[in-house]
C-alpha positions in Angstrom: 114.7 105.6 73.9 113.8 103.8 77.2 116.4 103.0 79.8 115.7 100.9 82.9 117.7 100.9 86.1 121.2 100.4 84.8 121.4 103.2 82.2 121.7 106.9 82.4 117.9 107.7 82.5 114.5 106.3 82.4 111.6 107.0 80.1 109.5 109.9 81.3 105.8 109.4 80.4 104.0 112.7 79.7 100.3 113.3 79.0 99.3 114.4 75.6 95.9 115.3 74.1 95.3 113.2 71.0 92.0 113.5 69.2 90.5 114.9 72.4 91.6 112.0 74.6 94.3 112.2 77.1 97.0 109.7 76.2 100.5 109.0 77.4 103.6 109.2 75.3 107.3 108.4 76.0 109.7 111.3 76.3 113.3 111.0 75.3 114.2 113.7 77.8 116.4 112.4 80.6 115.8 113.1 84.2 119.4 113.6 84.8 121.6 112.3 82.0 124.9 113.1 84.0 124.2 110.9 87.0 123.8 107.2 87.3 121.2 106.1 89.7 121.4 102.6 91.5 118.3 102.4 93.7 118.9 99.9 96.4 116.3 101.2 98.8 113.9 98.3 98.2 112.7 95.9 95.5 109.5 97.9 95.6 111.0 100.8 93.6 111.1 99.1 90.2 109.3 100.5 87.2 107.0 98.2 85.0 108.9 96.5 82.2 107.9 97.2 78.6 106.1 93.9 78.6 104.1 94.8 81.7 103.1 98.2 80.2 101.9 96.5 77.0 99.9 94.0 79.1 98.3 96.8 81.1 97.4 98.6 77.8 95.9 95.5 76.2 94.3 93.9 79.3 90.9 92.4 78.8 88.8 93.9 81.7 85.4 94.0 83.3 83.9 94.7 86.7 85.9 92.7 89.3 83.5 93.6 92.3 80.9 91.6 90.2 83.5 88.9 89.6 83.6 89.6 85.9 87.2 90.7 85.2 88.8 88.0 83.2 92.4 89.0 83.7 92.0 89.2 87.4 90.3 85.8 87.4 93.1 84.3 85.3 95.7 85.8 87.7 94.0 84.6 90.8 93.5 81.1 89.5 97.1 81.0 88.1 98.6 81.9 91.4 96.4 79.4 93.4 97.6 76.6 91.0 101.2 77.6 91.5 100.9 77.4 95.2 98.8 74.4 95.2 95.6 76.1 96.8 92.0 76.0 95.8 91.5 79.8 95.0 93.1 83.2 95.0 92.0 86.8 95.5 93.7 90.0 94.2 94.1 92.8 96.8 95.7 96.2 96.5 98.6 95.6 99.0 100.4 93.2 101.2 99.1 94.9 104.2 95.5 94.4 103.2 96.3 90.8 102.2 97.6 90.0 105.7 94.8 91.9 107.4 92.2 90.0 105.4 93.8 86.7 106.1 94.0 87.3 109.8 90.4 88.5 110.0 89.1 85.6 107.8 90.8 83.1 110.3 89.8 85.0 113.3 86.1 85.6 112.9 85.2 85.9 116.7 86.1 89.1 118.6 88.9 88.5 121.0 90.6 85.9 119.0 94.3 85.7 119.3 97.1 85.2 116.8 100.6 84.1 117.5 103.1 86.4 115.8 106.9 86.7 115.8 108.3 89.8 117.7 109.9 91.1 114.5 107.3 90.3 111.9 105.8 92.7 109.4 102.2 92.1 110.6 103.2 93.0 114.2 105.5 95.9 113.5 104.7 97.5 110.2 101.0 97.4 109.6 99.7 99.9 112.1 98.3 97.2 114.4 95.5 96.8 111.9 94.5 93.3 113.1 93.7 94.9 116.6 92.3 98.3 115.5 90.1 96.9 112.7 89.7 93.3 113.6 89.7 93.1 117.4 92.3 90.5 117.2 94.8 90.2 120.0 98.5 89.6 119.2 100.4 87.0 121.2 104.2 87.7 120.7 106.9 85.1 120.6 110.4 86.2 120.2 111.9 85.6 116.8 115.2 83.7 116.5 118.0 85.3 114.4 117.1 83.2 111.4 113.5 84.6 111.4 111.8 81.4 113.0 110.2 81.2 116.3 111.2 78.4 118.8 108.4 75.8 118.4 108.4 75.0 122.2 107.7 78.8 122.9 105.0 78.8 120.2 103.3 75.7 121.8 103.6 77.5 125.2 101.9 80.6 123.8 98.8 78.6 122.8 96.0 79.4 125.2 94.1 76.6 126.9 90.8 76.1 125.1 88.9 75.4 128.2 89.8 78.7 130.1 87.0 81.3 129.7 89.4 84.0 131.2 91.8 83.9 128.3 91.7 84.9 124.6 91.2 82.1 122.2 94.1 81.2 120.1 93.0 80.8 116.5 96.0 81.4 114.3 99.8 81.3 113.9 101.6 83.5 111.4 105.1 83.2 110.0 107.0 85.3 107.4 108.9 84.0 104.5 111.3 85.4 103.6 111.8 87.4 106.7 112.3 91.1 106.1 113.5 91.9 109.6 116.4 89.3 109.2 117.9 90.4 105.9 115.6 88.2 103.8 116.4 84.9 105.4 114.5 81.9 104.3 112.1 79.8 106.4 112.8 76.2 105.5 110.1 73.7 104.4 111.0 71.5 107.3 110.4 74.2 109.8 107.1 75.3 108.0 105.9 71.7 108.1 106.6 71.4 111.9 104.8 74.6 112.6 102.0 73.5 110.4 101.7 70.2 112.3 101.8 72.2 115.6 98.9 74.4 114.4 96.8 71.4 113.3 97.5 69.6 116.7 95.8 72.4 118.4 93.1 73.1 115.8 94.7 76.3 114.7 95.3 77.8 111.2 98.6 78.8 109.7 99.1 81.9 107.6 102.3 82.7 105.7 103.2 86.3 105.0 104.9 85.3 101.8 105.5 88.7 100.3 108.7 87.4 98.9 107.9 83.7 99.0 109.3 83.1 95.5 112.6 84.5 96.6 112.6 81.7 99.3 111.6 79.1 96.9 114.3 79.9 94.5 117.0 80.2 97.2 116.0 76.9 98.9 115.6 75.1 95.5 112.0 74.1 96.7 108.9 74.5 94.6 106.8 77.2 96.0 103.8 74.9 96.3 105.8 72.6 98.5 107.1 75.4 100.6 103.5 76.5 101.6 101.9 73.1 101.6 101.3 73.2 105.4 99.8 76.7 105.2 96.0 77.4 105.3 96.6 80.8 103.6 99.4 82.6 102.0 99.8 86.3 100.8 102.2 86.9 97.9 103.4 90.3 96.9 103.5 91.1 93.1 105.3 94.4 93.4 108.5 93.4 95.3 110.9 90.9 93.8 108.4 90.2 91.0 108.5 93.8 89.8 104.8 94.4 89.0 103.5 98.0 89.9 100.9 96.9 92.5 99.0 94.2 94.1 99.0 91.1 96.3 97.4 87.8 95.8 96.1 85.8 98.8 95.4 82.1 98.3 93.8 79.3 100.3 90.6 77.2 100.4 87.5 78.2 98.4 85.7 78.9 101.7 88.6 81.0 102.9 88.5 83.1 99.7 84.8 83.6 99.9 85.3 85.2 103.4 88.2 87.1 102.2 86.3 88.6 99.3 83.7 89.9 101.6 86.4 91.4 103.8 88.1 93.0 100.9 84.9 94.9 100.1 84.4 96.0 103.6 88.0 97.3 103.7 87.7 99.3 100.5 89.8 96.9 98.3 87.1 96.0 95.8 88.1 97.5 92.5 86.4 97.5 89.2 88.5 97.1 86.0 91.4 95.7 88.1 92.6 93.7 85.1 94.9 96.6 84.2 96.8 95.8 87.4 96.4 92.1 87.2 97.9 91.9 83.8 101.5 92.9 84.8 101.1 90.4 87.7 100.7 87.6 85.1 103.8 88.9 83.3 105.7 88.9 86.6 104.8 85.4 87.3 105.9 84.4 83.7 109.0 86.4 83.4 110.4 87.3 86.8 110.4 84.2 89.1 113.1 82.4 87.3 115.5 85.3 87.2 115.4 85.9 91.0 118.6 83.9 91.3 120.4 86.9 89.7 119.1 89.3 92.4 120.5 86.8 95.0 123.9 86.6 93.3 124.1 90.3 93.1 123.3 90.6 96.8 126.1 88.2 97.7 128.5 90.1 95.4 127.5 93.3 97.2 127.8 91.8 100.6 131.3 90.5 99.8 132.3 93.8 98.3 131.2 95.7 101.3 132.8 93.3 103.8 136.1 94.2 102.2 135.8 97.9 103.2 137.2 99.1 106.5 134.4 100.4 108.7 131.7 98.3 107.1 130.4 94.8 108.2 127.9 92.4 106.7 126.9 89.1 108.1 127.5 87.1 104.9 125.9 84.0 106.2 122.6 85.9 106.5 122.6 86.9 102.9 120.4 84.2 101.5 118.2 86.2 99.0 118.1 89.7 97.9 118.7 91.9 101.1 122.1 93.0 102.4 122.2 94.7 105.9 125.3 96.8 106.3 126.7 97.7 109.8 128.7 100.9 110.0 131.5 100.7 112.6 131.1 102.8 115.7 134.4 104.5 115.0 133.7 105.2 111.4 133.9 108.8 110.2 130.4 108.6 108.9 127.3 107.3 110.6 124.6 105.5 108.7 122.6 108.7 107.9 125.7 110.6 106.8 126.8 107.6 104.7 123.4 107.4 103.1 123.5 111.1 102.2 127.1 110.8 100.7 126.1 107.8 98.7 123.1 109.7 97.3 125.5 112.3 95.9 127.0 109.5 93.8 123.6 108.2 92.7 123.4 105.3 95.2 120.1 105.2 97.0 119.9 103.2 100.3 117.7 102.9 103.4 118.7 103.7 107.0 117.0 101.2 109.3 119.0 102.1 112.5 121.6 104.7 113.6 124.4 102.5 112.4 122.7 100.2 109.8 121.8 100.5 106.2 119.7 98.1 104.3 120.3 97.3 100.5 118.0 95.4 98.3 118.7 94.1 94.9 116.2 93.7 92.2 115.7 93.2 88.4 116.7 96.7 87.5 120.0 96.5 89.3 122.8 94.8 87.3 126.1 93.3 88.2 127.8 96.4 86.9 125.6 98.6 89.1 126.6 96.5 92.2 130.4 97.1 91.3 129.8 100.7 91.0 127.9 100.9 94.3 130.9 99.1 96.0 133.2 101.7 94.6 131.0 104.5 95.8 131.0 103.1 99.4 134.8 103.0 99.3 134.9 106.6 98.0 132.4 107.9 100.5 134.3 106.6 103.4 137.8 107.4 102.1 136.8 111.0 101.3 135.3 111.3 104.7 138.4 110.1 106.4 140.6 112.6 104.4 138.2 115.4 105.4 138.3 114.5 109.0 142.2 114.0 109.0 142.2 110.4 109.8 144.1 109.4 106.7 
C-alpha cells in the first residue's frame, strides 16, 4: 500500500523483469516503519502523486525537438493561456528557464540586466547569465519585502547614448521571493516596474518559480499578476509538486528565440511528454490547494514563536516558507538543532549559522505540522536538561 508524506512509509518502486522487459512495481516494504518523516527542507522534495504517475505512464509522446510531442504542446499552450501570454516552452529546470529568458532578451554581448541583490538569478544560478551569455548584472539592493526601490531601479538604468557603458536591456524580479521567506510581490508594484521598463524601452522578466503561490496568497489571478511582464518562468516541481520541469511563457517571437537557446544549452529532449503529463496534472490538481500549504506555514510559524529560543517574523509568512531564527543564547545552534530534529524525523534546511528554513507542501499535513512543533520543543528542552540550564 502506498503512503505519501504523512504516513509511516512511502512506496518503494523496484525494477522487475516481466516478459523480458524491465518494468517497475510497487513494494510494500517500508523504508523505516518505526519513524515518521516530515520533510520540510523544500517543496521540491515531494514525490509524484498516483495521478501524476498514471499520467506519465499513459502520456502520448513524440519527438519534442521536432515539435511533435502532443503532451508537451498541450502543457505549453495551457500554461501560456493561464498566464495570458502567446506561447510557452517546456525546459528541464528553473535555472535554465531564467537563463534562456535573460539571453533571449539580451541578444547583444555586453547587455546589462538589473537584478535584486538577493534574487535567485544573481545568487544561486552560478552566474550563468555572465559565464554563458556575456550579460552583465547591475545590482539593486532588495528591500525586506523582496521588492527593489523603483527610484534606485530607475537610477541603475544606463543612458542609451553613452558608448562607454553597458546597454541596459532587461529588469528581473522574483515572485514569490525565496530569499525573503516567500513574500509576494504585489500586482501594483509589478505594474509600476513594468511601466518603468517600458518607459526606457526595456523588457521585464519575472522569475515566477512560485508565482501560483503568490497569486493564491494575494487573491489575484495569475494572469493579472504577470500582465506587465514580457516573460515569466514557472516551476512545476516546487509548490505544484510535479517531478521536474519549468515552463517559460511570453510572446511567440520570444518563444522562438527561447527554443533555439534551449537546444544550444542542451535542454532539447525527445519524448518529453512523460514529464509534461504530470505538469498538466499539477496545474489541474495542485494550484487550488496551495492555500492549505500557506495555512500550515502560518500554523508552524505561530507554534514555533511560542517556543523559548526561537523567533519567526510572522508578518513575513505570506505563503509556504517559514524562516526560524535560533536565539544566540540557545543551547543549540541551527546546525545542532537541525541534527536533533532529524533524529525525530523532521528534516529542515540550515541557511545561516542561526537560521533554519522550513517549507510546507502538499505532502505535509496539519498533523505533521503539530508533530514538528512538538519535536522542536523536545529538542530544545532536552538540550537544556543535558546542559544543566533547566
